[in-house]
C-alpha positions in Angstrom: -11.3 -48.4 -7.2 -13.7 -47.2 -4.5 -12.4 -43.9 -3.0 -10.7 -44.6 0.3 -7.7 -43.4 2.4 -5.3 -45.0 4.8 -2.3 -44.5 7.1 1.1 -46.1 6.7 2.8 -47.2 10.0 4.7 -50.4 10.7 3.9 -52.5 13.8 7.3 -51.7 15.2 6.4 -48.0 15.4 3.4 -48.5 17.7 3.8 -47.3 21.3 4.1 -49.8 24.1 6.4 -50.8 27.1 8.6 -53.5 25.6 11.2 -51.9 23.2 9.1 -52.4 20.0 5.6 -52.1 18.9 3.5 -55.2 19.1 0.1 -56.9 18.7 -1.0 -55.6 22.1 -3.6 -53.1 23.1 -1.7 -50.2 21.3 -2.6 -51.9 18.0 -6.3 -51.7 18.8 -5.9 -48.2 20.1 -4.5 -47.2 16.7 -7.3 -48.9 14.9 -9.8 -46.9 16.9 -8.0 -43.7 15.9 -8.2 -44.7 12.2 -11.9 -45.4 12.5 -12.6 -42.0 14.2 -10.5 -40.2 11.6 -12.4 -41.8 8.6 -9.5 -43.8 7.3 -10.3 -47.2 5.7 -6.8 -48.8 5.6 -3.8 -49.4 7.8 -0.8 -50.2 5.7 2.1 -52.0 7.4 5.6 -53.2 6.3 6.7 -56.8 6.0 5.9 -59.0 9.1 9.0 -61.2 8.7 12.1 -61.1 11.0 14.6 -58.3 10.5 18.2 -58.6 9.4 21.4 -57.3 11.1 20.5 -53.7 9.9 16.9 -54.2 11.4 15.4 -54.2 7.9 12.3 -56.3 7.3 13.2 -56.5 3.6 15.9 -59.2 4.1 14.7 -61.9 6.4 15.2 -65.6 7.4 11.8 -66.3 6.0 9.1 -64.6 3.9 6.5 -66.8 5.6 7.4 -66.7 9.3 6.5 -63.9 11.7 8.7 -61.5 13.7 9.1 -62.6 17.4 9.4 -58.9 18.5 5.7 -58.3 17.6 4.4 -60.8 20.1 2.8 -59.0 23.0 4.5 -60.0 26.3 1.4 -58.8 28.3 -0.8 -61.4 26.5 1.7 -64.1 27.5 1.5 -63.0 31.1 -2.3 -63.2 30.9 -1.9 -66.8 30.0 0.3 -67.4 33.0 3.4 -68.0 30.8 5.3 -65.0 32.2 5.4 -63.3 35.6 5.0 -59.6 36.4 8.6 -59.6 37.6 9.8 -61.0 34.3 7.8 -58.4 32.4 9.3 -55.6 34.6 12.8 -56.7 33.8 12.1 -56.3 30.0 10.4 -52.9 30.1 12.0 -50.4 27.7 14.4 -47.6 28.5 12.9 -45.1 25.9 9.5 -44.9 24.3 10.8 -43.0 21.3 12.7 -45.6 19.3 12.9 -49.4 18.9 15.6 -50.9 21.1 16.9 -53.4 18.6 20.1 -54.3 20.4 18.3 -55.0 23.6 15.7 -57.1 21.7 18.3 -59.1 20.0 20.0 -60.0 23.2 16.9 -60.6 25.4 13.7 -61.3 23.6 14.3 -64.9 22.6 15.3 -65.7 26.1 12.0 -64.4 27.4 10.0 -66.3 24.8 12.0 -69.5 25.6 10.9 -69.0 29.2 7.3 -68.7 28.2 7.4 -71.7 25.8 8.6 -74.0 28.6 5.5 -73.2 30.7 2.9 -74.2 28.0 0.5 -76.9 29.1 0.4 -80.3 27.5 -3.0 -79.5 25.9 -1.7 -76.2 24.5 1.5 -77.8 23.2 -0.5 -80.3 21.2 -2.5 -77.4 19.8 0.7 -75.6 18.8 2.2 -78.8 17.2 -1.0 -79.2 15.2 -0.9 -75.6 14.0 2.7 -75.9 12.8 2.1 -79.2 11.1 -0.7 -77.6 9.1 1.7 -75.2 7.4 4.7 -76.8 5.7 6.5 -73.4 5.3 6.3 -72.7 9.0 7.3 -76.2 9.9 10.4 -75.9 7.7 11.2 -72.5 9.2 11.2 -73.8 12.7 13.7 -76.5 11.7 15.8 -73.9 9.9 16.1 -71.7 13.0 16.9 -74.7 15.2 19.7 -75.7 12.9 21.0 -72.2 12.9 21.2 -72.2 16.7 23.1 -75.5 16.6 25.6 -73.9 14.3 26.3 -70.7 16.2 23.9 -68.8 14.0 26.1 -69.3 10.9 24.4 -69.1 7.5 22.9 -72.4 6.2 25.6 -72.9 3.6 28.2 -73.2 6.4 26.3 -75.6 8.6 28.1 -78.7 10.0 25.8 -79.8 12.8 22.4 -81.1 12.0 21.3 -82.1 15.5 17.8 -80.9 16.6 17.5 -79.4 20.1 13.8 -80.1 20.9 13.5 -77.2 23.4 14.7 -74.7 20.7 12.5 -76.3 18.1 9.4 -76.0 20.3 10.3 -72.4 21.2 10.1 -71.5 17.5 6.9 -73.4 17.0 5.5 -71.5 20.1 6.7 -68.2 18.7 5.0 -68.7 15.3 1.8 -69.9 16.9 1.6 -66.9 19.2 2.5 -64.5 16.4 -0.2 -65.7 14.1 -2.9 -66.1 16.8 -2.2 -62.7 18.3 -2.3 -61.1 14.8 -5.5 -62.8 13.9 -7.2 -61.2 16.9 -5.9 -57.7 15.8 -7.0 -58.2 12.2 -10.5 -59.3 13.2 -10.7 -56.2 15.5 -9.7 -54.0 12.6 -12.1 -55.5 10.1 -15.0 -55.3 12.6 -14.2 -51.5 12.8 -14.3 -51.2 9.0 -10.5 -51.0 8.7 -8.7 -53.1 6.1 -5.0 -54.1 6.5 -2.5 -53.8 3.6 0.6 -55.8 4.0 3.9 -55.7 2.1 5.8 -58.4 0.2 9.5 -57.8 -0.5 10.2 -59.0 -4.0 13.4 -60.8 -2.9 14.4 -63.0 0.0 17.7 -63.4 1.8 20.5 -65.8 0.8 20.6 -67.0 4.4 17.0 -67.9 4.6 14.7 -70.9 4.9 13.2 -69.9 1.6 16.6 -70.5 -0.2 17.7 -73.4 2.0 14.6 -75.4 1.3 14.2 -74.4 -2.3 17.8 -74.2 -3.6 16.7 -75.0 -7.2 14.6 -71.9 -7.4 17.6 -69.5 -7.0 20.7 -68.5 -9.0 23.6 -70.2 -7.2 26.6 -72.3 -8.2 27.3 -75.8 -6.9 28.8 -74.4 -3.7 25.7 -72.3 -3.1 27.5 -69.0 -3.8 25.4 -66.4 -5.6 26.4 -65.9 -9.2 24.2 -62.8 -9.5 22.5 -60.6 -7.0 19.7 -58.1 -6.9 19.9 -54.4 -6.9 18.8 -51.3 -8.8 20.8 -48.9 -11.0 21.7 -45.4 -10.0 18.5 -43.5 -9.1 16.9 -40.7 -7.0 18.2 -42.3 -3.8 21.8 -43.3 -4.8 24.4 -42.3 -7.4 25.9 -45.8 -7.3 22.6 -47.5 -7.4 21.6 -49.9 -4.6 23.4 -53.2 -4.2 20.8 -55.3 -2.3 22.7 -58.5 -2.5 19.7 -60.8 -2.5 19.7 -64.0 -4.6 17.9 -63.8 -7.9 15.2 -66.2 -8.9 15.7 -68.9 -11.4 12.6 -68.0 -13.3 13.0 -70.8 -15.9 12.8 -73.4 -13.1 9.9 -71.6 -11.4 7.9 -71.5 -14.6 7.9 -75.4 -14.8 5.7 -75.8 -11.8 3.5 -72.8 -12.5 5.3 -70.5 -10.1 4.0 -72.5 -7.2 6.3 -70.9 -4.6 5.2 -67.4 -5.6 1.6 -68.5 -5.6 1.9 -70.0 -2.1 3.6 -66.7 -1.0 0.7 -64.5 -2.2 -1.9 -66.9 -0.8 -0.1 -66.8 2.6 0.0 -63.0 2.6 -3.7 -62.6 1.6 -4.7 -64.8 4.6 -2.9 -62.3 6.8 -4.0 -59.1 5.1 -6.9 -57.6 3.1 -4.4 -56.6 0.4 -0.7 -56.5 -0.3 1.8 -54.2 -1.9 4.4 -56.1 -4.0 7.7 -54.2 -3.5 9.8 -53.5 -6.6 7.1 -54.8 -8.9 9.0 -53.6 -11.9 11.4 -56.5 -11.2 8.8 -58.9 -12.5 9.0 -57.3 -15.9 12.8 -56.8 -16.0 15.3 -57.0 -13.0 18.7 -55.5 -12.4 21.2 -58.4 -12.3 24.5 -57.6 -10.7 27.6 -60.0 -10.7 27.9 -61.7 -7.4 31.4 -60.2 -6.8 30.5 -56.6 -7.8 31.3 -53.8 -5.4 28.5 -51.5 -6.6 25.2 -51.9 -8.4 26.6 -49.9 -11.4 28.0 -53.1 -12.9 24.5 -54.7 -13.3 22.3 -55.1 -16.4 18.6 -55.5 -17.1 17.3 -59.0 -17.6 13.7 -60.0 -18.6 11.5 -61.3 -15.8 8.4 -63.6 -15.9 6.0 -60.7 -16.7 2.3 -61.4 -17.4 2.7 -65.1 -17.0 3.2 -64.6 -13.2 1.0 -61.6 -12.6 -2.0 -63.4 -14.1 -1.4 -66.3 -11.6 -1.3 -63.8 -8.8 -4.4 -62.0 -10.0 -6.3 -65.3 -10.0 -5.2 -66.0 -6.4 -6.1 -62.5 -5.2 -9.6 -62.6 -6.6 -11.2 -59.4 -5.3 -8.4 -58.6 -2.8 -6.2 -55.6 -3.4 -2.7 -56.0 -4.9 -0.6 -52.8 -5.2 2.2 -52.8 -7.8 5.1 -50.7 -6.5 6.1 -49.4 -9.9 8.7 -46.9 -8.8 12.3 -46.3 -10.0 13.5 -46.7 -13.5 10.2 -47.3 -15.2 10.0 -48.2 -18.9 7.1 -48.5 -21.3 7.2 -52.3 -20.8 6.8 -51.8 -17.1 3.9 -49.4 -17.6 2.2 -52.0 -19.9 2.7 -54.8 -17.4 1.1 -52.8 -14.6 -1.8 -51.9 -16.9 -2.2 -55.5 -18.2 -2.1 -56.9 -14.7 -5.0 -54.6 -13.6 -3.2 -53.9 -10.3 -3.1 -50.2 -9.2 0.3 -48.6 -9.4 1.9 -46.1 -7.0 2.1 -42.4 -7.1 4.4 -40.5 -4.7 3.9 -36.8 -4.2 7.6 -36.3 -3.3 8.5 -37.4 -6.9 6.1 -34.9 -8.5 8.4 -31.8 -8.8 11.6 -33.3 -10.2 11.2 -31.4 -13.5 9.0 -33.4 -15.8 5.5 -31.9 -16.0 4.2 -35.1 -17.6 5.2 -37.2 -14.6 2.5 -39.5 -13.3 3.4 -38.4 -9.8 1.8 -34.9 -10.3 -1.7 -35.1 -8.8 -3.5 -33.8 -11.9 -2.2 -36.8 -13.7 -3.5 -39.4 -11.3 -6.1 -41.9 -12.4 -8.6 -43.8 -10.3 -6.7 -47.1 -10.4 -3.7 -45.9 -8.4 -2.6 -45.5 -4.8 -1.2 -42.1 -4.0 1.3 -41.5 -1.2 2.6 -38.3 0.3 5.8 -40.4 0.8 6.8 -44.1 1.4 8.8 -45.7 4.1 11.9 -44.9 2.0 11.2 -41.2 1.6 11.9 -38.3 3.9 8.9 -37.2 5.9 6.7 -34.6 4.2 7.9 -31.8 6.4 11.5 -32.9 5.9 10.9 -32.9 2.2 9.5 -29.4 2.2 12.5 -28.1 4.2 15.0 -29.6 1.8 13.4 -28.3 -1.4 14.9 -25.2 -3.1 12.9 -22.1 -2.3 11.9 -21.8 -6.0 10.6 -25.4 -6.2 8.9 -25.1 -2.8 7.1 -21.9 -4.0 6.0 -23.7 -7.2 4.8 -26.7 -5.2 2.8 -24.6 -2.7 1.2 -22.6 -5.5 0.3 -25.9 -7.2 -1.4 -27.1 -4.0 -3.3 -23.8 -3.6 -1.5 -23.0 -0.3 -3.6 -20.3 1.4 -0.6 -18.4 2.8 1.0 -18.1 6.2 3.8 -20.3 7.6 4.4 -23.2 5.2 6.4 -25.2 7.8 3.3 -25.4 10.1 0.5 -25.9 7.5 2.3 -27.0 4.3 1.9 -30.7 5.2 -1.9 -30.3 5.6 -2.1 -28.5 2.3 -0.4 -31.4 0.5 -2.6 -33.9 2.3 -5.7 -32.0 1.1 -4.4 -32.0 -2.4 -3.9 -35.8 -2.4 -7.3 -36.4 -0.8 -9.0 -34.3 -3.4 -7.2 -36.1 -6.3 -8.7 -38.8 -8.6 -6.5 -41.5 -7.0 -8.7 -44.4 -5.7 -6.7 -44.8 -2.6 -4.5 -42.2 -0.8 -2.1 -43.2 2.0 -0.1 -41.0 4.4 2.7 -42.1 6.7 1.8 -41.3 10.3 4.7 -38.8 10.5 3.0 -36.7 7.9 -0.3 -36.5 9.8 1.8 -35.3 12.8 3.8 -32.8 10.7 7.1 -34.3 11.9 10.5 -33.6 10.4 13.3 -35.7 9.0 14.5 -36.8 12.5 11.5 -39.2 12.4 12.3 -40.6 9.0 12.0 -44.4 9.0 14.5 -45.4 6.4 17.3 -44.0 4.2 18.0 -46.4 1.4 21.6 -47.5 1.1 22.4 -46.4 4.7 23.2 -49.4 7.0 22.7 -47.9 10.5 20.0 -45.9 12.2 17.0 -47.0 10.2 13.7 -48.6 11.2 13.7 -47.2 14.7 11.0 -44.6 14.7 8.1 -45.0 17.2 5.1 -43.0 18.1 3.9 -42.3 21.7 0.3 -42.5 22.8 0.4 -38.8 23.5 1.6 -38.0 20.0 -1.2 -40.1 18.5 -3.7 -38.4 20.7 -2.5 -35.0 19.5 -3.8 -35.7 15.9 -7.2 -34.2 15.4 -9.2 -37.2 14.3 -12.3 -35.1 13.8 -10.5 -32.9 11.3 -9.4 -35.9 9.2 -12.8 -37.4 9.3 -14.2 -34.1 7.9 -11.6 -34.1 5.2 -12.2 -37.7 4.2 -15.9 -37.0 4.1 -15.4 -33.8 2.1 -13.4 -35.6 -0.6 -15.7 -38.6 -0.7 -13.4 -41.1 1.0 -15.7 -42.3 3.8 
C-alpha cells in the first residue's frame, strides 16, 4: 500500500444548522481541512438509514441513503423550501444530533419539498429511480410501511400504494445521491479519497430481506431461526446479541453471490474504498438461536470464505477493500484475510492487553494494513488513556517514546506520531483524537442501546486543530 493517512468522522458528526451533519457546505469545509492537513482519506460510517437506537448498522436498506444527510439549504436554493420553513427546522444545540426531532419532523419537510418539484424534474427523478432496481424496490418498501403504520414487513396487511409517499421516497433518494455525488467529486478534486463502510448484516425488517427472502435463514412464517452476534469479548462479557438475520450461504452460492456482488458494486460507486464490517464472519460466523437471551448460547458456523472474497476482489479491481478482522480471530481468519489480499485492521487501543505478539502493537504492523488509534466502537484516545491502569499507561507512554510532561495534554499526539511513523500503509484517526477530546465525545458503546451516535463537531472546534502541524507530521513520515 502507498503510505497515506486519513480521518474517521461520520457525516452525522459534521457541523451545521439542521440537527444533523449533512451534504452541505460543512462537508466541503471539512474536506478543505483534510487537504490542508495532508490527509488523503475521509472515512465515514454506513450511509443507510438508522434504526430505533440511531445506529447505521441495522437499517431498512443497505442500498438506500439516509434522508437526514440531505442538505435543506440546497433544497431551498432550488426553490423547494422557503426561508421560513428552514428557520422552523433549525437545531436547538450544535453539539449533538437531535434524533428525536429529526424522526418527528424531517420527513414532513422533505414531503413538502417533494410536492414542489417541477414536472421536468419529476421525470428526471423517476428515470433515476428506474435505473436502480434496489432503490426502486426500497421506495415501494417504505411506502408499504407507511400504509401499515410502520409495522415490520412480516406483519403487513395493506398493500395499497400512496403515490405522494412513493414519490417522496424517490425524491429523497435522488437528492441524497446527487448531493453526495457533488461532495465526492469535490473531495476527489482536492486529492481526498472517501472510504465507506459496509455492515456485514442487514436488518430483519428491511427491504433487503423482504425482497430476497430466500437468501436469509427464516422459517415459513418469516421468523428468524438463527440470528447474528459475537461471543463474549473485550466489549461485553455476555457477547453481543445483534439479532440480524443470518445469510443462507448455500442459496447465495447458487447464483454466484449476486446480491453481495451488487452490494459491493453499489458501494464502490459511492466511495473510493470500503471497509467490510465484521469481515471474520465471512470465514466463520457466530450463529445464535432465534429465541436466545444472550449471545453466549451461539456457536461458530463456517461461512463462504475465499469463494466470496475472490468475487469481491474482482469487482473492486484497484479500489481499496479493508477487512475488519477484529474480535475472536483464528488462524483460519488470518489466512482468509491474507489470501484475499485485503488489508486488515490494527487498533492501537488493543495493543496493550498483555500479549506482546499481538498484531496491534505498532512494531508488528506490516505495510498491508490500516492502523487506527481507535474505531467508532472504541473510547476516544484520551478517554482510553484515562481509563488505563497507571502501570499500563506508563508502559504505553514509554513504548511511544513520550518526551515527558503532562500525558493528558500531549499523550494523544504522542500516540498519533507513533502510528504515523509505523509501517502501516494507511493510518486513520477519529476526529476526536485529533482534538484530544475525552470519553464524553465517544460515538458508540457496543451493547448499549441509548445515547450513542450523537457526537457532533462545531466549526470552531475544527478550526482549533492545527492543520499545519498535521501536514508537517504527514510529510515527516512520508504520508503526503
